[in-house]
TIPAPA-969849 format. One line per field, with one value per residue (C-alpha): residue number from 1; chain; x, z, y. Coordinates in steps of 0.25 Angstrom, whole numbers, plus 5000, padded with zeros to 4 digits. Layout:
N
nr: [NUM,...]
kette: [A,...]
X: [X,...]
Z: [Z,...]
Y: [Y,...]
This chain:
684
nr: [1,2,3,4,5,6,7,8,9,10,11,12,13,14,15,16,17,18,19,20,21,22,23,24,25,26,27,28,29,30,31,32,33,34,35,36,37,38,39,40,41,42,43,44,45,46,47,48,49,50,51,52,53,54,55,56,57,58,59,60,61,62,63,64,65,66,67,68,69,70,71,72,73,74,75,76,77,78,79,80,81,82,83,84,85,86,87,88,89,90,91,92,93,94,95,96,97,98,99,100,101,102,103,104,105,106,107,108,109,110,111,112,113,114,115,116,117,118,119,120,121,122,123,124,125,126,127,128,129,130,131,132,133,134,135,136,137,138,139,140,141,142,143,144,145,146,147,148,149,150,151,152,153,154,155,156,157,158,159,160,161,162,163,164,165,166,167,168,169,170,171,172,173,174,175,176,177,178,179,180,181,182,183,184,185,186,187,188,189,190,191,192,193,194,195,196,197,198,199,200,201,202,203,204,205,206,207,208,209,210,211,212,213,214,215,216,217,218,219,220,221,222,223,224,225,226,227,228,229,230,231,232,233,234,235,236,237,238,239,240,241,242,243,244,245,246,247,248,249,250,251,252,253,254,255,256,257,258,259,260,261,262,263,264,265,266,267,268,269,270,271,272,273,274,275,276,277,278,279,280,281,282,283,284,285,286,287,288,289,290,291,292,293,294,295,296,297,298,299,300,301,302,303,304,305,306,307,308,309,310,311,312,313,314,315,316,317,318,319,320,321,322,323,324,325,326,327,328,329,330,331,332,333,334,335,336,337,338,339,340,341,342,343,344,345,346,347,348,349,350,351,352,353,354,355,356,357,358,359,360,361,362,363,364,365,366,367,368,369,370,371,372,373,374,375,376,377,378,379,380,381,382,383,384,385,386,387,388,389,390,391,392,393,394,395,396,397,398,399,400,401,402,403,404,405,406,407,408,409,410,411,412,413,414,415,416,417,418,419,420,421,422,423,424,425,426,427,428,429,430,431,432,433,434,435,436,437,438,439,440,441,442,443,444,445,446,447,448,449,450,451,452,453,454,455,456,457,458,459,460,461,462,463,464,465,466,467,468,469,470,471,472,473,474,475,476,477,478,479,480,481,482,483,484,485,486,487,488,489,490,491,492,493,494,495,496,497,498,499,500,501,502,503,504,505,506,507,508,509,510,511,512,513,514,515,516,517,518,519,520,521,522,523,524,525,526,527,528,529,530,531,532,533,534,535,536,537,538,539,540,541,542,543,544,545,546,547,548,549,550,551,552,553,554,555,556,557,558,559,560,561,562,563,564,565,566,567,568,569,570,571,572,573,574,575,576,577,578,579,580,581,582,583,584,585,586,587,588,589,590,591,592,593,594,595,596,597,598,599,600,601,602,603,604,605,606,607,608,609,610,611,612,613,614,615,616,617,618,619,620,621,622,623,624,625,626,627,628,629,630,631,632,633,634,635,636,637,638,639,640,641,642,643,644,645,646,647,648,649,650,651,652,653,654,655,656,657,658,659,660,661,662,663,664,665,666,667,668,669,670,671,672,673,674,675,676,677,678,679,680,681,682,683,684]
kette: [A,A,A,A,A,A,A,A,A,A,A,A,A,A,A,A,A,A,A,A,A,A,A,A,A,A,A,A,A,A,A,A,A,A,A,A,A,A,A,A,A,A,A,A,A,A,A,A,A,A,A,A,A,A,A,A,A,A,A,A,A,A,A,A,A,A,A,A,A,A,A,A,A,A,A,A,A,A,A,A,A,A,A,A,A,A,A,A,A,A,A,A,A,A,A,A,A,A,A,A,A,A,A,A,A,A,A,A,A,A,A,A,A,A,A,A,A,A,A,A,A,A,A,A,A,A,A,A,A,A,A,A,A,A,A,A,A,A,A,A,A,A,A,A,A,A,A,A,A,A,A,A,A,A,A,A,A,A,A,A,A,A,A,A,A,A,A,A,A,A,A,A,A,A,A,A,A,A,A,A,A,A,A,A,A,A,A,A,A,A,A,A,A,A,A,A,A,A,A,A,A,A,A,A,A,A,A,A,A,A,A,A,A,A,A,A,A,A,A,A,A,A,A,A,A,A,A,A,A,A,A,A,A,A,A,A,A,A,A,A,A,A,A,A,A,A,A,A,A,A,A,A,A,A,A,A,A,A,A,A,A,A,A,A,A,A,A,A,A,A,A,A,A,A,A,A,A,A,A,A,A,A,A,A,A,A,A,A,A,A,A,A,A,A,A,A,A,A,A,A,A,A,A,A,A,A,A,A,A,A,A,A,A,A,A,A,A,A,A,A,A,A,A,A,A,A,A,A,A,A,A,A,A,A,A,A,A,A,A,A,A,A,A,A,A,A,A,A,A,A,A,A,A,A,A,A,A,A,A,A,A,A,A,A,A,A,A,A,A,A,A,A,A,A,A,A,A,A,A,A,A,A,A,A,A,A,A,A,A,A,A,A,A,A,A,A,A,A,A,A,A,A,A,A,A,A,A,A,A,A,A,A,A,A,A,A,A,A,A,A,A,A,A,A,A,A,A,A,A,A,A,A,A,A,A,A,A,A,A,A,A,A,A,A,A,A,A,A,A,A,A,A,A,A,A,A,A,A,A,A,A,A,A,A,A,A,A,A,A,A,A,A,A,A,A,A,A,A,A,A,A,A,A,A,A,A,A,A,A,A,A,A,A,A,A,A,A,A,A,A,A,A,A,A,A,A,A,A,A,A,A,A,A,A,A,A,A,A,A,A,A,A,A,A,A,A,A,A,A,A,A,A,A,A,A,A,A,A,A,A,A,A,A,A,A,A,A,A,A,A,A,A,A,A,A,A,A,A,A,A,A,A,A,A,A,A,A,A,A,A,A,A,A,A,A,A,A,A,A,A,A,A,A,A,A,A,A,A,A,A,A,A,A,A,A,A,A,A,A,A,A,A,A,A,A,A,A,A,A,A,A,A,A,A,A,A,A,A,A,A,A,A,A,A,A,A,A,A,A,A,A,A,A,A,A,A,A,A,A,A,A,A,A,A,A,A,A,A,A,A,A,A,A,A,A,A,A,A,A,A,A,A,A,A,A,A,A,A,A,A,A,A,A,A,A,A,A,A,A,A,A,A,A,A]
X: [4984,4972,4968,4953,4950,4951,4945,4929,4938,4945,4933,4929,4919,4911,4908,4899,4884,4880,4895,4894,4900,4896,4901,4913,4918,4918,4922,4935,4937,4939,4948,4936,4938,4936,4930,4941,4944,4930,4932,4944,4937,4937,4925,4931,4924,4912,4897,4890,4875,4866,4849,4842,4830,4830,4842,4851,4860,4869,4870,4878,4889,4884,4878,4864,4851,4840,4824,4819,4809,4813,4805,4812,4819,4831,4839,4847,4851,4858,4873,4865,4863,4849,4844,4832,4826,4822,4817,4818,4806,4809,4808,4823,4827,4838,4844,4847,4858,4861,4872,4871,4860,4853,4839,4829,4838,4838,4824,4819,4829,4822,4807,4798,4792,4797,4807,4819,4830,4842,4859,4870,4879,4871,4877,4874,4872,4870,4857,4853,4857,4860,4863,4872,4868,4860,4859,4842,4836,4820,4817,4815,4829,4836,4840,4848,4856,4868,4871,4887,4892,4906,4908,4917,4924,4919,4918,4909,4898,4899,4891,4895,4882,4884,4900,4897,4888,4900,4909,4898,4896,4913,4914,4904,4912,4926,4931,4937,4950,4961,4968,4981,4984,4995,4985,4990,4990,4974,4972,4979,4973,4960,4957,4945,4946,4948,4936,4927,4937,4934,4919,4919,4929,4915,4907,4911,4922,4935,4948,4952,4947,4951,4966,4965,4961,4973,4983,4979,4983,4996,5000,4998,5007,5019,5019,5020,5031,5037,5036,5041,5053,5053,5052,5065,5076,5073,5078,5093,5097,5113,5120,5127,5140,5144,5160,5155,5164,5152,5144,5161,5159,5148,5153,5141,5141,5137,5138,5127,5118,5118,5105,5111,5121,5115,5103,5114,5121,5109,5104,5117,5117,5107,5112,5123,5113,5107,5092,5088,5087,5071,5075,5067,5074,5067,5075,5067,5068,5083,5089,5095,5088,5093,5108,5107,5101,5111,5121,5113,5114,5128,5129,5125,5132,5145,5141,5139,5124,5115,5104,5091,5083,5069,5061,5047,5045,5055,5058,5063,5071,5077,5079,5085,5094,5100,5103,5110,5119,5123,5128,5135,5140,5156,5153,5151,5138,5127,5116,5104,5087,5077,5061,5050,5055,5067,5065,5072,5086,5089,5079,5085,5101,5097,5091,5102,5110,5103,5101,5117,5122,5126,5118,5122,5108,5095,5086,5071,5057,5047,5053,5063,5053,5051,5054,5065,5072,5083,5093,5107,5111,5100,5104,5098,5085,5082,5066,5064,5051,5048,5033,5030,5032,5025,5033,5030,5037,5051,5051,5048,5061,5066,5065,5074,5087,5089,5094,5083,5088,5090,5080,5081,5066,5066,5057,5056,5043,5048,5040,5034,5041,5029,5024,5037,5034,5022,5024,5038,5037,5046,5058,5069,5069,5082,5080,5086,5083,5092,5093,5108,5114,5112,5098,5090,5078,5066,5058,5044,5033,5018,5011,4994,4988,4984,4998,4999,5001,5014,5019,5017,5026,5036,5037,5039,5050,5055,5053,5058,5073,5076,5067,5060,5047,5036,5020,5012,4998,4991,4979,4979,4968,4956,4945,4930,4935,4951,4952,4968,4976,4976,4991,4986,4979,4990,5001,4991,4989,5005,5008,5001,5014,5024,5022,5029,5037,5027,5025,5015,5015,5005,5001,4991,5002,5009,5023,5030,5022,5026,5040,5041,5036,5044,5058,5055,5054,5067,5074,5067,5059,5048,5051,5037,5030,5015,5012,5005,5013,5017,5032,5032,5042,5054,5056,5071,5072,5081,5079,5064,5064,5050,5038,5024,5016,5000,4990,5000,4991,4984,4999,5004,5017,5024,5018,5022,5037,5038,5033,5042,5055,5052,5062,5074,5083,5093,5102,5092,5083,5069,5055,5042,5027,5015,5004,4992,4977,4971,4966,4974,4972,4979,4985,4992,4996,5005,5009,5012,5018,5029,5033,5037,5046,5053,5058,5061,5051,5053,5046,5036,5032,5029,5022,5014,5007,5007,4998,4988,4993,5001,4994,5001,5012,5004,5002,5013,5016,5022,5012,5007,5005,4991,4997,4987,4972,4970,4978,4979,4992,4990,4986,4999,5007,4999,4998,5010,5021,5009,5006,5022,5025,5012,5018,5031,5028,5018,5029,5041,5033,5017,5023,5023,5011,5012,5005,4989,4991,5001,4989,4979,4992,4991,4977,4981,4993,4982,4970,4981,4985,4999,5003,5020,5019,5008,5020,5027,5019,5020,5035,5028]
Z: [4938,4939,4922,4924,4918,4931,4941,4942,4944,4958,4963,4977,4980,4988,4975,4971,4969,4985,4992,5005,5016,5021,5007,5008,5019,5011,5001,5007,5015,5002,4994,4985,4987,4972,4961,4953,4968,4965,4950,4954,4964,4960,4963,4973,4965,4955,4962,4952,4955,4950,4948,4952,4952,4965,4975,4972,4977,4967,4968,4977,4980,4969,4972,4967,4967,4970,4975,4988,4997,5015,5020,5034,5045,5053,5064,5071,5083,5085,5080,5068,5052,5050,5038,5030,5025,5008,4995,4980,4972,4973,4988,4990,5002,5006,5017,5016,5029,5036,5048,5057,5067,5061,5055,5051,5040,5033,5037,5031,5018,5016,5023,5024,5010,5001,4991,4987,4979,4986,4979,4987,4988,4988,4997,5005,5021,5027,5019,5014,5003,5011,5005,5015,5016,5004,4993,4995,4986,4979,4968,4960,4961,4957,4946,4952,4958,4947,4943,4943,4952,4956,4973,4978,4991,4999,5014,5023,5019,5005,4998,4986,4976,4982,4977,4964,4962,4965,4956,4945,4948,4947,4935,4928,4933,4925,4913,4903,4901,4892,4889,4895,4891,4881,4868,4865,4879,4883,4866,4873,4886,4880,4891,4890,4892,4907,4908,4903,4913,4927,4923,4919,4931,4939,4928,4925,4931,4921,4923,4911,4915,4928,4923,4914,4927,4934,4922,4922,4937,4935,4923,4929,4942,4930,4923,4936,4939,4925,4925,4940,4935,4923,4929,4942,4926,4922,4936,4937,4949,4955,4950,4963,4960,4976,4977,4988,4999,5009,5004,5007,5023,5026,5034,5033,5041,5028,5013,5005,4998,4983,4980,4990,4979,4967,4973,4979,4961,4957,4964,4965,4946,4949,4958,4947,4939,4937,4935,4950,4954,4959,4962,4974,4980,4986,4997,5006,5021,5026,5012,5015,5009,5017,5013,5000,5002,5010,4997,4991,4999,5002,4989,4988,5000,4994,4981,4988,4991,5001,5004,5010,5016,5018,5027,5029,5042,5055,5061,5048,5044,5058,5059,5044,5050,5060,5050,5042,5051,5057,5042,5041,5053,5051,5036,5034,5031,5038,5038,5043,5048,5046,5051,5055,5069,5067,5071,5076,5075,5072,5059,5053,5055,5047,5036,5035,5034,5022,5016,5019,5014,5026,5027,5018,5022,5027,5032,5034,5032,5024,5031,5020,5011,5018,5011,5021,5019,5009,5005,4998,4988,4991,4979,4986,4993,4998,5003,5010,5012,5002,4997,5010,5002,4987,4976,4978,4992,4986,4974,4987,4991,4978,4979,4988,4981,4966,4959,4961,4972,4969,4974,4981,4988,4998,5001,5007,5003,4992,4983,4970,4957,4951,4959,4961,4947,4952,4964,4961,4946,4947,4953,4950,4958,4966,4975,4987,4985,4996,5012,5017,5021,5037,5038,5045,5039,5048,5052,5049,5053,5055,5067,5069,5077,5087,5093,5096,5113,5106,5098,5110,5121,5108,5106,5123,5120,5111,5118,5131,5121,5121,5104,5099,5089,5082,5081,5067,5069,5056,5064,5072,5080,5077,5065,5067,5053,5059,5068,5068,5081,5082,5084,5098,5104,5099,5108,5120,5119,5117,5129,5138,5137,5134,5141,5135,5126,5116,5106,5095,5082,5071,5060,5064,5077,5072,5068,5084,5090,5081,5080,5096,5096,5085,5092,5106,5098,5089,5103,5110,5119,5115,5111,5104,5092,5089,5075,5063,5049,5051,5056,5042,5035,5042,5056,5061,5074,5075,5088,5081,5078,5079,5068,5072,5064,5067,5057,5049,5037,5035,5029,5016,5014,5010,5025,5033,5025,5030,5041,5044,5040,5053,5061,5056,5057,5070,5070,5078,5070,5068,5067,5062,5066,5054,5064,5056,5060,5058,5044,5031,5018,5007,5007,5019,5020,5008,5013,5026,5020,5012,5023,5031,5019,5015,5018,5004,5002,4989,4987,4998,4990,4977,4984,4992,4978,4973,4985,4988,4978,4980,4993,5003,4992,4984,4994,4997,4985,4990,4999,4994,4981,4971,4972,4967,4969,4954,4949,4958,4960,4951,4940,4942,4941,4927,4922,4927,4916,4905,4911,4914,4901,4896,4903,4898,4885,4888,4890,4883,4870,4872,4873,4889,4898,4885,4878,4875,4880,4892,4897,4899,4907,4916,4918,4924,4930,4938,4940,4947,4956,4950,4958,4959,4943,4940,4945,4935,4925,4919,4913,4907]
Y: [5096,5083,5084,5089,5076,5069,5078,5069,5058,5066,5073,5066,5055,5065,5071,5060,5058,5052,5055,5062,5061,5048,5039,5047,5040,5026,5030,5038,5025,5019,5031,5033,5049,5053,5050,5040,5033,5027,5025,5016,5009,4995,4987,4975,4966,4964,4956,4948,4943,4932,4936,4924,4919,4908,4907,4896,4886,4888,4904,4900,4912,4921,4936,4933,4943,4936,4939,4935,4936,4936,4925,4926,4933,4924,4927,4919,4932,4943,4937,4929,4934,4938,4930,4935,4922,4923,4914,4915,4915,4901,4900,4898,4902,4911,4918,4934,4936,4949,4950,4961,4964,4974,4963,4975,4978,4965,4964,4979,4973,4960,4960,4947,4944,4955,4952,4956,4956,4950,4951,4945,4933,4918,4909,4895,4896,4882,4878,4890,4901,4915,4928,4939,4953,4955,4964,4966,4976,4977,4969,4982,4984,4970,4975,4986,4974,4973,4959,4963,4975,4980,4979,4989,4990,4999,5004,5006,5014,5011,5002,4996,5001,5017,5013,5009,5021,5032,5023,5025,5040,5042,5033,5042,5057,5049,5056,5049,5050,5047,5036,5033,5020,5017,5013,4999,4996,5000,4991,4979,4981,4982,4993,5002,5017,5023,5026,5015,5007,5016,5013,4997,4996,4997,4991,4978,4969,4970,4968,4974,4988,4987,4984,4996,5005,4998,5002,5016,5018,5009,5018,5030,5025,5022,5033,5041,5034,5037,5051,5052,5043,5053,5064,5057,5058,5072,5078,5080,5073,5071,5061,5054,5044,5045,5039,5027,5034,5035,5022,5014,5017,5014,4999,4989,4976,4968,4968,4974,4965,4965,4971,4982,4984,4982,4993,5001,5002,5005,5016,5023,5020,5029,5039,5041,5048,5061,5057,5054,5039,5034,5021,5014,5004,4992,4982,4973,4977,4975,4973,4986,4998,5009,5004,5006,5020,5024,5023,5030,5041,5040,5041,5054,5059,5053,5064,5076,5074,5075,5060,5060,5045,5047,5037,5036,5039,5045,5032,5025,5039,5038,5024,5026,5038,5029,5018,5026,5034,5020,5017,5032,5031,5037,5042,5056,5057,5067,5060,5067,5062,5074,5067,5076,5075,5083,5096,5109,5113,5097,5100,5112,5105,5094,5105,5112,5101,5094,5109,5112,5097,5093,5082,5071,5062,5065,5056,5057,5058,5064,5075,5077,5081,5094,5108,5114,5101,5104,5099,5103,5090,5080,5069,5055,5053,5038,5036,5023,5016,5024,5019,5027,5040,5044,5049,5063,5063,5057,5068,5077,5072,5072,5087,5090,5091,5101,5089,5077,5067,5051,5045,5030,5025,5012,5004,4988,4985,4974,4978,4969,4970,4972,4983,4990,4996,5000,5008,5011,5013,5028,5022,5011,5000,4996,4982,4975,4961,4954,4955,4959,4946,4945,4949,4938,4933,4936,4925,4927,4914,4916,4913,4911,4923,4913,4911,4926,4925,4915,4927,4935,4928,4927,4941,4940,4934,4940,4954,4948,4945,4960,4958,4967,4963,4969,4964,4971,4972,4977,4987,4996,4994,4985,4986,4978,4973,4965,4956,4962,4963,4979,4986,4992,4981,4971,4982,4983,4968,4965,4979,4970,4961,4969,4981,4993,4987,4987,4998,4998,5009,5011,5020,5026,5033,5047,5046,5052,5041,5028,5034,5035,5019,5014,5020,5015,5001,5004,5006,4994,5002,4995,4979,4976,4985,4985,4989,4992,4991,5004,4996,4990,5000,5005,5002,4996,4989,4980,4973,4972,4955,4951,4956,4950,4952,4951,4948,4944,4938,4951,4958,4957,4952,4964,4971,4957,4959,4973,4970,4958,4967,4976,4964,4958,4970,4965,4953,4946,4934,4941,4935,4936,4932,4932,4932,4926,4924,4909,4909,4915,4919,4909,4924,4928,4914,4916,4926,4922,4910,4921,4927,4917,4911,4924,4937,4942,4953,4954,4942,4944,4956,4950,4940,4949,4954,4940,4937,4949,4962,4974,4976,4986,4985,4993,4999,5007,5014,5028,5035,5046,5041,5035,5019,5010,5011,5005,4996,4982,4974,4963,4976,4983,4970,4967,4982,4989,4984,4991,5004,5006,5003,5013,5023,5022,5021,5034,5043,5038,5036,5044,5054,5055,5063,5076,5065,5062,5048,5055,5067,5055,5048,5061,5060,5046,5047,5059,5050,5040,5050,5049,5062,5058,5058,5068,5078,5075,5076,5089,5084,5073]
């Protein structure tokens, strides 16, 4: 149970004064549904204002507070801004400018001849000074304007002043929590206690306070991982030492890479231990992870045990099933598949085969978690695209056997070394860092979207020659805030040219509907697949050798690399066209240049972290887990070593979770919702 001291922090924001249904909606959009969410809602920046008696050119660019008297109204027409001409006490002119058709509002705000206090950024516009949409107050209210004010991320219907009031209420409710950081580290860093740091986060701009609060989250994360690892080591597994009689019969048309051999050796070493394996296999697109995983599964079968292969989607599960069938041709291995689609006698037969041990390897989706699915001797479980599953889901799979199975998780998303520890700290890590010989590099070109007609013509020639292609759009439908082409509109436009050869898939489609579209593309019935990023992982269509990514400058490097990896899977040379807008930021230009120059996913991931932070890299933490809401990528890189050492010190030297500091650390685990560690707390 959650410690009572934390109950005020987990109260709903709707319990705060002044929060009704109208305010609850913008708070929910910002994921601020509990008091603790408000506490950790960090200011985007700090507004600094300067009080002046006289408007001065020297103050251009600054946010100032001044007294002015409106003297005239000016409007250049329905599409022009409305301007209030005003003067300061010395007669210096300023134009207070308002955009929008409602001219009555600024007139009511600034009546002619009545002095007011204004606050805003002073700018130069032509020959005059101006201020856009200034804050306006009565003279008696001047002292209410703070010279330094935190400015928060906001949502429609929620202003900064109201947000500040809600945060103040949350700080008042915050209890005094015991200290979980090791005392000498606290002294070295010169950090304040938790309560003072959380209050200071919203009252003064102080990097030390922000770092202390980020450290708390990283520390809880690493401690939870260590609890999982420690619990795993205590579990009784089975020692697997296959004799190789099945693995030796696999006929491969190529030699294993050195990286594959190294990873297989590391996995075999884990399987031979009595404590269950907990290992992450990282490998770029096309590096041969599935073959490495099959060797682990066959080791189990050789020793008389069963294996399970879990995929996040039905289409990917069936794709793996077909691929493994080809590799196992002629071998005495009974391979089966189980997804949500399998019903009736087929399902019952599969369940019976698992229970009596006649099925050696099961491939499936989350359906293999269900209670009715029982294995006779499950010993090795493989999870593909592991970031789609939570730690708790992985633990469910390991409970499907008398002895805890060995677990091998795989990901095709290259992760920078600096982030691996924070995302997969409970696992040992193997890396396949080279591609099989003969795999052709994908030629990548960056093209202005002004040349769209040429791209469509080239696409037509590609389809006419028998090829297939992807066209990726970043949005499903248009919004007022974006000029990006929507996937639905792009598909409609391309259907005018290519007719029924065009398919459309996006994240809002239901599973069966999406699978049907994908199957048509896989079997070649459709030649062009217009899609959002739902095709980022798992789709394998060897005949698709052209990838077109629209608005590529809006994507992160790692995501672009994953999308590009959907082609280059057959014998034909593949191409990737990155369509960009007319204006590029320096960061976007650097991203696209790097992608054009290299196909090395690990190099790309490291550069993506350097250029723009973890972005979607941290976003790919397992579904259902808390993720990082406080710590930034830079803070993780800087603080994770100290946090990992501190967590290890707590467990190894300072009495674990039963000590005084350990009791405080339990509170940190609950505070940051590391549920997959909390479930193991009682074993301390």
